[in-house]
C-alpha positions in Angstrom: -0.1 -0.2 0.1 2.9 2.3 -0.2 2.5 3.4 -3.7 -1.3 4.4 -2.5 0.1 7.1 -0.2 -1.2 10.5 -2.0 1.1 13.6 -1.9 0.2 17.3 -2.8 2.0 18.9 -5.6 3.8 22.2 -4.8 2.1 25.6 -6.1 3.8 27.4 -8.8 4.1 31.1 -8.8 6.0 33.7 -11.0 9.2 35.7 -10.7 8.6 38.8 -8.1 11.1 41.9 -8.3 11.1 42.2 -4.6 14.1 44.4 -4.5 12.4 47.1 -6.5 9.0 46.8 -5.1 10.5 47.1 -1.3 12.8 49.9 -2.2 10.0 51.9 -3.7 7.6 51.3 -0.9 10.1 52.7 1.6 10.9 55.6 -0.4 7.1 56.6 -1.0 5.8 55.5 2.3 8.2 56.3 4.9 10.8 59.2 6.2 13.6 57.0 6.1 15.9 55.9 2.9 15.3 52.7 1.2 19.4 52.6 0.9 19.8 52.1 4.8 17.6 48.7 4.1 19.4 47.3 1.1 20.7 44.0 3.3 17.3 43.0 4.6 15.8 43.8 1.0 18.2 41.5 -0.7 17.7 38.8 1.9 14.3 38.5 1.6 14.4 39.0 -2.2 16.8 35.9 -2.5 14.5 33.9 0.2 11.7 33.9 -2.2 13.8 32.9 -4.9 14.9 30.0 -3.1 11.4 29.0 -1.8 9.7 29.3 -5.1 12.3 28.8 -8.0 11.9 24.9 -8.0 11.6 22.0 -10.0 9.6 20.0 -7.8 9.9 16.5 -9.8 13.3 16.4 -8.2 12.0 16.2 -5.0 9.3 13.3 -5.3 11.7 10.6 -5.8 14.7 11.9 -4.0 16.2 11.5 -0.6 14.8 13.7 2.5 17.6 15.8 2.7 16.8 17.6 -0.7 13.1 18.2 0.8 14.5 19.4 4.0 16.7 22.1 2.2 13.3 23.2 0.4 11.4 23.2 4.0 14.1 25.6 5.4 14.2 28.1 2.3 10.1 28.0 2.7 10.3 28.5 6.3 12.9 31.2 6.0 10.9 33.1 3.4 7.8 32.9 5.5 9.1 34.3 8.7 10.7 37.5 6.3 7.2 38.0 5.3 6.0 38.0 8.6 8.7 40.7 9.3 7.4 42.4 6.0 3.9 42.4 7.5 4.7 44.3 10.9 6.3 47.2 8.9 4.2 47.4 5.5 0.9 47.8 4.2 -0.5 44.5 3.2 -1.3 45.7 -0.1 2.3 46.3 -1.6 3.0 42.7 -2.6 1.4 41.5 -5.4 2.0 38.0 -6.7 0.3 35.1 -9.1 -0.1 31.6 -8.0 -1.2 28.6 -10.1 -3.2 25.5 -8.8 -1.1 22.1 -9.6 -3.7 19.7 -8.1 -3.8 16.7 -10.8 -6.2 17.5 -13.3 -6.3 21.0 -13.4 -5.2 23.5 -16.2 -2.8 26.3 -14.9 -5.4 28.2 -13.2 -3.5 31.4 -11.9 -4.8 34.1 -9.3 -3.1 37.3 -8.3 -3.9 39.4 -5.6 -2.2 42.3 -3.9 -1.6 40.9 -0.1 1.2 40.1 1.9 -1.3 37.8 3.9 -2.2 36.1 0.4 1.8 35.4 -0.5 2.0 33.8 3.3 -0.7 31.6 2.9 0.6 30.5 -0.3 3.9 29.6 1.2 2.1 27.6 4.5 0.2 25.6 1.5 3.9 24.7 0.1 5.4 23.7 3.5 2.5 21.4 3.8 3.0 20.0 0.3 6.3 19.5 1.2 5.8 17.8 4.2 3.4 15.3 2.4 6.4 14.7 0.0 9.0 14.2 2.3 6.5 11.5 4.3 6.5 9.6 1.3 10.2 9.6 0.5 12.0 6.0 0.9 14.5 6.9 3.5 12.1 8.5 5.9 11.3 6.4 9.4 7.9 5.5 10.4 7.9 8.2 13.1 8.5 10.9 11.1 6.5 9.9 8.3 3.5 10.2 10.9 4.7 13.1 12.2 4.9 15.1 8.6 1.8 13.8 7.7 0.4 15.3 10.8 2.1 18.5 10.7 0.8 18.8 7.0 -2.5 18.3 8.0 -2.3 21.0 10.6 -1.1 23.3 8.1 -3.8 22.7 5.2 -6.1 23.3 8.2 -4.6 26.5 9.2 -4.8 28.0 5.3 -8.6 26.6 5.3 -9.4 28.9 8.3 -7.1 31.7 7.9 -8.0 32.8 4.2 -10.0 35.4 3.1 -13.2 34.5 1.2 -12.1 36.8 -1.7 -8.4 35.5 -1.6 -8.7 32.0 -1.8 -5.3 29.9 -1.7 -7.7 27.0 -2.8 -11.5 26.3 -1.9 -12.3 25.6 1.6 -13.5 22.0 0.4 -10.1 21.3 -1.2 -8.3 22.2 1.7 -10.3 20.4 4.2 -10.4 17.2 2.1 -6.4 17.6 2.0 -6.2 17.8 5.8 -8.4 14.8 6.4 -6.1 12.7 3.7 -3.2 13.8 5.6 -4.6 12.6 8.9 -5.7 9.3 7.6 -2.3 8.7 6.1 -1.0 9.9 9.5 -3.2 7.3 11.4 -1.9 4.9 8.6 1.4 4.7 10.0 -0.2 3.3 13.2 -1.7 0.4 11.3 1.5 -0.2 9.4 3.2 -0.7 12.8 0.5 -2.7 14.5 0.0 -5.3 11.8 3.4 -6.2 12.0 3.6 -6.4 15.8 3.2 -9.8 17.4 2.1 -8.3 20.7 -0.8 -6.2 19.1 -4.3 -7.8 18.9 -6.8 -8.0 15.9 -9.1 -6.2 17.7 -6.9 -3.3 18.6 -5.6 -3.3 14.8 -9.4 -3.1 13.6 -9.8 0.2 15.8 -6.6 1.9 14.3 -8.2 1.1 11.0 -11.5 2.1 11.7 -9.9 5.1 12.4 -8.0 5.5 9.3 -11.6 4.8 7.5 -13.3 7.4 9.6 -11.1 10.5 8.3 -11.1 9.0 4.8 -15.1 9.4 4.7 -14.2 13.2 5.7 -12.1 13.3 3.2 -14.4 12.0 0.7 -17.1 14.0 1.6 -15.0 17.4 1.1 -13.4 16.0 -2.1 -16.8 15.6 -3.5 -17.5 19.4 -3.2 -13.9 20.7 -4.3 -13.4 22.8 -7.1 -10.0 21.2 -7.8 -9.8 17.4 -6.9 -10.6 15.4 -9.7 -11.8 12.1 -10.9 -8.1 10.6 -10.5 -7.7 11.4 -7.0 -11.5 10.8 -6.2 -10.9 7.3 -7.6 -7.7 6.9 -5.2 -9.5 8.3 -2.4 -12.3 6.0 -2.8 -10.0 2.8 -3.2 -8.4 3.8 0.2 -11.8 4.3 1.8 -13.0 0.4 0.5 -9.2 -1.0 1.1 -9.6 -0.2 4.6 -12.8 -1.1 5.4 -11.7 -4.3 3.9 -8.8 -4.5 6.6 -11.1 -3.3 9.5 -13.7 -5.9 8.8 -10.9 -8.5 8.3 -9.2 -7.8 11.5 -12.4 -7.9 13.4 -13.4 -11.1 11.8 -10.1 -12.4 13.0 -10.8 -10.9 16.9 -14.3 -12.6 16.7 -12.4 -16.0 15.6 -10.0 -15.8 18.5 -13.3 -15.5 20.8 -15.0 -18.5 19.0 -17.9 -16.1 17.8 -17.6 -17.7 14.3 -20.9 -16.6 13.2 -20.1 -12.8 13.7 -16.4 -13.6 12.2 -18.0 -15.0 9.3 -20.4 -12.1 8.8 -17.2 -9.7 9.2 -15.2 -11.9 6.5 -17.9 -11.2 4.1 -18.2 -7.5 4.7 -14.4 -7.3 4.0 -14.7 -9.4 0.7 -17.7 -6.8 -0.4 -15.6 -4.0 0.3 -12.5 -5.6 -1.9 -15.2 -6.0 -4.4 -15.6 -2.3 -4.3 -11.6 -1.3 -4.7 -11.5 -2.7 -8.1 -14.0 -0.4 -9.3 -11.6 2.5 -8.6 -8.1 3.0 -8.6 -6.5 -0.4 -7.2 -4.7 -3.0 -9.1 -4.8 -6.9 -8.6 -1.4 -6.8 -7.5 -2.4 -4.4 -4.5 -5.4 -6.3 -3.4 -4.8 -9.9 -3.9 -2.7 -10.5 -0.9 -5.4 -9.1 1.3 -8.5 -10.7 -1.0 -6.7 -14.2 -0.6 -6.3 -14.0 2.9 -10.1 -12.9 3.4 -11.3 -15.8 0.8 -9.1 -18.3 2.9 -10.2 -17.5 6.5 -13.3 -17.3 5.4 -13.9 -20.8 3.9 -12.2 -22.3 7.4 -14.4 -20.4 9.4 -17.6 -21.7 7.7 -16.2 -25.0 7.5 -15.6 -25.3 11.4 -19.2 -23.3 11.8 -20.9 -26.5 9.8 -19.4 -29.2 11.4 -18.5 -27.6 14.9 -19.8 -24.4 16.1 -23.0 -24.1 13.9 -23.6 -20.6 15.1 -26.0 -18.2 13.7 -24.8 -15.9 11.1 -26.3 -12.4 11.8 -27.6 -9.7 9.5 -25.4 -7.2 11.5 -22.5 -7.2 13.6 -21.8 -4.1 15.8 -19.5 -0.9 14.7 -16.1 -0.9 15.5 -15.3 2.1 17.8 -12.1 4.0 16.2 -8.9 4.6 18.0 -7.1 7.9 17.3 -3.6 8.0 17.9 -2.7 11.3 16.1 -2.9 15.1 16.9 -5.3 16.5 14.7 -4.3 20.0 15.0 -0.8 21.6 16.2 0.1 25.1 16.7 1.4 27.0 13.7 5.3 27.1 15.1 4.8 23.6 16.1 3.5 22.5 12.6 5.9 24.6 10.8 9.1 23.1 12.7 9.8 26.8 13.6 12.5 27.6 16.4 11.3 29.6 19.0 13.1 32.9 18.0 13.2 33.7 14.3 15.4 36.5 12.7 13.6 40.0 12.0 13.9 42.0 8.8 13.6 45.9 8.8 14.1 46.2 12.9 14.9 50.1 12.1 12.2 50.8 9.9 9.4 53.1 11.2 5.9 51.7 9.8 4.0 54.2 8.6 1.3 53.7 10.8 3.3 54.9 13.7 4.2 58.1 11.6 0.3 58.7 11.3 -0.2 58.0 14.9 2.1 60.3 16.0 0.8 63.0 13.8 -2.6 62.2 15.1 -1.0 62.6 18.6 0.4 66.0 17.7 -2.9 67.1 16.9 -4.5 65.8 20.2 -1.4 67.6 22.0 -2.1 70.9 20.3 -5.6 70.4 20.9 -5.0 69.5 24.8 -2.8 72.6 25.3 -5.3 74.8 23.4 -8.4 73.5 25.6 -6.7 73.3 29.1 -3.9 76.0 29.2 -3.7 78.5 26.7 -7.7 78.9 26.1 -8.3 79.5 30.2 -5.4 82.0 30.0 -6.8 84.1 27.3 -10.2 84.0 28.6 -8.9 85.2 32.2 -7.1 88.0 30.4 -10.2 89.1 28.5 -12.2 88.8 31.9 -9.6 90.9 33.5 -10.1 93.7 30.7 -13.8 93.9 30.8 -13.3 94.7 34.7 -10.8 97.4 34.2 -12.7 98.6 31.1 -15.7 98.8 33.3 -14.2 100.5 36.0 -13.2 104.0 36.6 -9.3 102.8 36.6 -8.9 102.4 32.8 -7.4 105.9 32.4 -4.8 104.8 34.7 -3.4 101.7 32.1 -1.4 102.4 28.5 -4.4 101.2 26.0 -1.4 99.0 24.5 -1.5 97.2 28.1 -4.8 96.7 27.8 -4.3 95.2 24.3 -2.1 93.0 26.2 1.0 93.7 23.6 1.4 96.4 21.4 -0.5 96.9 18.4 2.1 98.0 15.8 1.4 99.1 12.2 3.7 95.8 11.0 1.4 93.8 13.1 -1.9 95.0 11.3 -0.1 94.5 8.1 0.7 90.9 8.8 -3.0 90.1 9.6 -3.9 92.0 6.1 -1.1 89.2 4.8 -2.9 86.2 6.9 -6.0 87.0 5.0 -4.1 86.2 1.7 -2.8 83.1 3.1 -6.2 81.7 4.0 -7.3 82.5 0.3 -4.8 80.8 -0.7 -5.3 77.6 1.4 -8.9 77.9 0.5 -7.9 78.2 -3.6 -5.3 75.2 -3.4 -7.4 72.7 -1.6 -9.9 73.5 -4.4 -7.4 72.5 -6.8 -6.7 69.4 -5.0 -10.4 68.3 -4.8 -10.6 68.9 -8.5 -7.5 66.5 -9.1 -8.9 64.0 -7.3 -12.9 64.4 -9.0 -10.6 64.2 -12.3 -8.9 61.0 -11.3 -12.2 59.6 -10.4 -14.2 60.8 -13.7 -11.2 59.2 -15.7 -11.6 56.0 -13.8 -15.2 55.8 -14.7 -14.9 56.9 -18.2 -12.2 54.0 -18.8 -14.7 51.4 -16.9 -17.4 52.7 -19.5 -15.3 52.6 -22.5 -14.2 49.0 -21.7 -17.5 47.7 -21.0 -19.1 49.1 -24.0 -16.1 47.5 -26.2 -16.4 43.9 -24.4 -20.0 44.0 -23.6 -21.5 43.8 -19.9 -21.5 39.9 -19.8 -17.8 39.7 -20.3 -17.0 42.9 -18.3 -17.4 41.4 -15.2 -16.2 44.1 -12.8 -18.6 45.9 -10.6 -19.5 49.4 -12.4 -17.4 52.3 -11.2 -20.2 54.4 -10.3 -21.1 51.4 -7.5 -18.0 51.8 -6.2 -17.1 55.6 -6.2 -20.1 56.9 -4.4 -18.4 57.2 -0.9 -15.5 59.4 -2.6 -17.8 61.7 -4.1 -19.6 62.2 -0.9 -16.2 63.1 0.8 -15.6 65.4 -2.0 -18.8 67.1 -1.5 -18.4 67.1 1.8 -14.7 68.9 1.5 -16.0 71.2 -0.9 -18.7 72.3 1.3 -16.5 72.6 4.2 -14.3 75.1 1.8 -17.4 77.1 1.0 -17.7 77.6 4.7 -14.5 78.6 5.3 -14.6 81.3 2.6 -17.5 82.8 3.8 -16.2 83.0 7.8 -13.0 84.5 5.9 -15.0 87.3 4.0 -16.8 88.1 7.2 -13.7 88.4 9.4 -12.2 90.6 6.6 -15.0 92.8 6.7 -14.9 93.1 10.7 -11.1 93.8 10.1 -12.1 96.8 8.0 -14.1 98.0 10.5 -11.3 98.4 13.3 -10.1 101.9 13.4 -6.4 100.9 12.9 -4.7 104.5 13.3 -6.3 104.8 16.8 -4.9 101.0 17.8 -1.4 102.1 16.6 -1.6 105.5 18.2 0.6 106.1 21.4 -1.1 109.1 22.4 -2.0 107.8 25.5 0.7 105.7 26.0 2.5 108.0 28.8 -0.7 107.2 31.2 0.6 103.6 32.1 3.4 105.6 34.3 0.7 105.2 37.0 1.7 105.0 40.8 -1.5 103.3 41.5 -0.1 99.7 43.1 -3.2 98.1 41.6 -2.7 99.3 38.4 0.8 98.0 38.2 -0.1 94.7 39.4 -2.7 94.4 36.7 -0.4 95.2 33.8 2.3 92.6 35.5 0.0 89.9 35.4 -0.8 90.7 31.8 3.0 90.7 30.6 3.2 87.7 32.6 0.4 85.8 31.2 1.6 86.8 27.5 5.2 85.7 28.2 4.1 82.3 29.6 1.3 81.6 26.7 4.5 82.1 24.4 6.5 80.0 26.2 4.0 77.1 26.3 3.5 77.4 22.6 7.3 77.0 21.8 7.4 74.0 24.4 4.7 72.5 22.7 6.3 73.0 19.0 9.3 71.2 20.2 8.1 68.3 23.1 6.6 66.0 20.5 5.9 62.5 21.7 7.8 60.7 18.3 10.7 60.0 20.2 9.3 58.2 23.0 6.9 55.9 20.6 9.6 55.3 18.6 12.3 54.4 21.2 9.4 52.0 22.5 8.6 50.5 19.2 12.3 49.6 18.8 12.7 47.8 22.1 9.7 45.7 21.3 7.0 45.8 18.4 3.7 47.7 19.7 0.2 47.7 18.9 -1.5 50.9 18.2 -3.3 50.6 21.5 0.0 50.3 23.4 0.4 54.0 22.1 -2.1 55.7 24.2 -0.1 54.9 27.3 2.8 56.8 26.2 0.9 59.7 24.8 -0.8 60.1 28.3 2.4 59.9 30.0 3.8 62.3 27.6 0.9 64.7 28.3 2.3 64.3 32.1 4.9 67.0 31.3 2.3 69.7 31.1 0.9 69.0 34.5 2.7 72.1 36.1 1.1 74.3 33.8 -2.7 73.2 34.6 -1.4 73.8 38.1 -0.3 77.6 37.2 -3.8 77.9 35.1 -5.7 77.0 38.5 -3.6 79.5 40.2 -4.2 82.2 38.0 -7.9 81.5 37.8 -7.7 82.3 41.8 -5.5 85.2 41.3 -7.9 86.7 38.4 -10.8 86.3 40.9 -8.9 88.3 43.5 -7.8 91.0 41.2 -11.0 91.2 39.7 -12.8 92.0 43.2 -9.9 94.4 44.4 -10.4 96.4 41.0 -14.5 96.6 41.5 -13.7 97.6 45.3 -11.2 100.3 44.5 -13.6 101.4 41.4 -16.5 101.8 43.8 -14.7 103.7 46.3 -13.3 106.2 43.7 -16.8 106.9 43.0 -18.6 106.9 39.4 -16.3 106.2 36.3 -17.7 109.4 34.7 -16.3 111.7 37.5 -12.9 110.2 36.8 -12.1 111.4 33.2 -13.4 113.9 31.1 -16.1 113.3 28.1 -13.6 113.4 25.1 -11.4 111.0 26.8 -13.9 108.5 27.8 -15.4 108.7 24.0 -11.5 108.0 23.1 -11.5 105.2 25.1 -14.4 103.5 24.3 -13.6 103.5 20.8 -10.3 102.2 21.5 -11.7 99.3 23.8 -14.3 98.6 20.8 -11.4 98.3 18.2 -9.2 96.3 20.4 -12.0 94.0 21.2 -12.8 93.6 17.4 -9.1 93.0 16.8 -8.9 89.9 19.5 -11.7 88.7 17.4 -9.9 88.9 14.3 -7.2 87.2 15.8 -8.8 84.3 16.8 -10.8 83.8 13.8 -7.7 83.6 11.7 -5.8 81.0 14.2 -9.1 79.1 13.9 -9.4 79.6 10.2 -5.6 78.3 9.8 -6.4 75.2 11.9 -9.5 74.5 9.9 -7.9 74.8 6.6 -5.1 72.3 8.1 -8.0 69.8 9.2 -9.3 70.0 5.6 -5.6 69.4 3.7 -5.3 66.6 6.2 -8.6 64.8 5.1 -7.9 65.8 1.2 -4.4 64.4 1.8 -6.0 61.0 2.6 -8.9 61.2 0.4 -6.0 61.7 -2.4 -4.3 58.6 -1.3 -7.3 56.3 -1.0 -8.1 57.7 -4.3 -4.8 57.0 -6.0 -5.3 53.4 -4.3 -8.5 53.2 -5.8 -7.6 54.1 -9.3 -4.5 51.9 -9.4 -6.4 48.7 -8.3 -8.8 49.3 -10.6 -6.5 49.6 -13.3 -4.8 46.6 -12.6 -7.8 44.8 -12.4 -8.9 46.4 -16.0 -5.8 45.2 -17.3 -6.1 41.7 -16.2 -9.6 41.1 -17.6 -8.5 42.7 -20.9 -5.8 40.7 -21.0 -7.9 37.4 -20.2 -10.6 38.5 -22.6 -7.9 38.8 -25.3 -6.6 35.4 -24.8 -9.7 34.0 -25.2 -10.0 35.0 -28.8 
């Protein structure tokens, strides 16, 4: 029965220029240079060549040492792919693999996926193990182990593959899984049948388990898209053969127990199964020894029963309880035979996901600083200004002090230029959206043209208009945001034009700040101190980023995105003192405002402290200062608003380009397939 063992042929693939592919991927999607990783790139490129550029005919009949070499190459390449998977987008690797099971034409499938490549390599590792298990110089112990490992890998691929990217259909993989289990269990039968101490009953139970696995194998094989008649016949032959062996051994067990009637029934069931064998794959040479033994022993039992035992021959006999001797599933690393520690490539390459995460954390940090520190301090200043403006102490302040910073002509000119920047941002973003729209239109027009050329029945790709709707929805949303931004920019510019700029830049009342009033000096000092602190925090936030900490932690041990959060929260602890400072200033603000109100009440009504012309002058200054604050805030928020739109536009552009490239590849492949049919 050695020649009835089935081996799974290795899948074939096309050459893949990993050197060029990975160099381009690093250069375009990382802040690092591809030259820094040339050694790793060459390693994985060479590993793929060794693992896939093979003539499998040399392994079928050769010694196991050659197959061991191939197995090593496959395992090495698989571990390199795992390194690749942790650093790059899954879609960077596009490979084509061909089915090779007997009776199939060279059916090729191509997908852009590292996972797809990995699962095909696992399939070939399983196939290699099935080849090694049948080689002439292998021991029974290792033969059984190789079949079990092969089975576990086929099972793993069946469970892990995606529905849209199948290494083989699930029924095929499960059929191979049970076939390998059957052949592993068969090894125990081979050992038991030559043992002088193993009873016939035990042998029958071992063979019953082989038959059970083969039944499962044939069940899935009958629904398989890849297993053809030749293999089906061999599977059915093995089923019937081992059914015959099972009943033959059970018959011998009944005979040993003097249950001659049951023994005769079991012999007849064995003979019936042997008759079925010849309907499938088996040859006379393969079946004659067992059939001869069955017929001989059955005749002896019938003769003994006629003259000695006179047992009734039952119509049915009890089913045999199988004895399972193998592991049906192993951990992946055990099934592959991997060492505990595997080499890792691209250790120093920072994945794009980490850079994107750090960029998102920078935005969160900016929002945190604004919400928790800067905005509260600016609000305290506004409250303090209002208290001063509403008191009779305002004439004793320099108007520039109440503006918390000298308003110069240069500053006003810079504000005017800021409006030009906002308009330029709006215009540039509109151009980018137009570019994205043009890509989508061109892609859809190409799809419509090819669909018309080949006909809807042949052009089986989904229609573009059914796939690009979400892109257009995002485009419309971003366009709406830009329209709103332009409207707010116009309102802010109109507001800026109403400001009395001459009054704000005038220094006619600047000497008023030379007041001897301690309260006036204290308030002026508070404004100056806060302005200095705000500038300090802004500078510190711009220079104190979480990126170095995340990179350092990642290089020590690869992290998941969820692990970054704890690092970021610890990073924000750096600004804890600033939160305490804000709390102190809130208390100080309340106290100083109460002091201003008390002093103002003691000094009498505001109108008594200043002349009407001066009061009007100050009122106009206060109004312009408030408007200027509002304009500055609108410009700051507008800049952030456009930056957010720019980030969203960039993401949309990348997704659109990826969508267009994927569709372009699909169109090319389908058109080539259609042309080849002609």
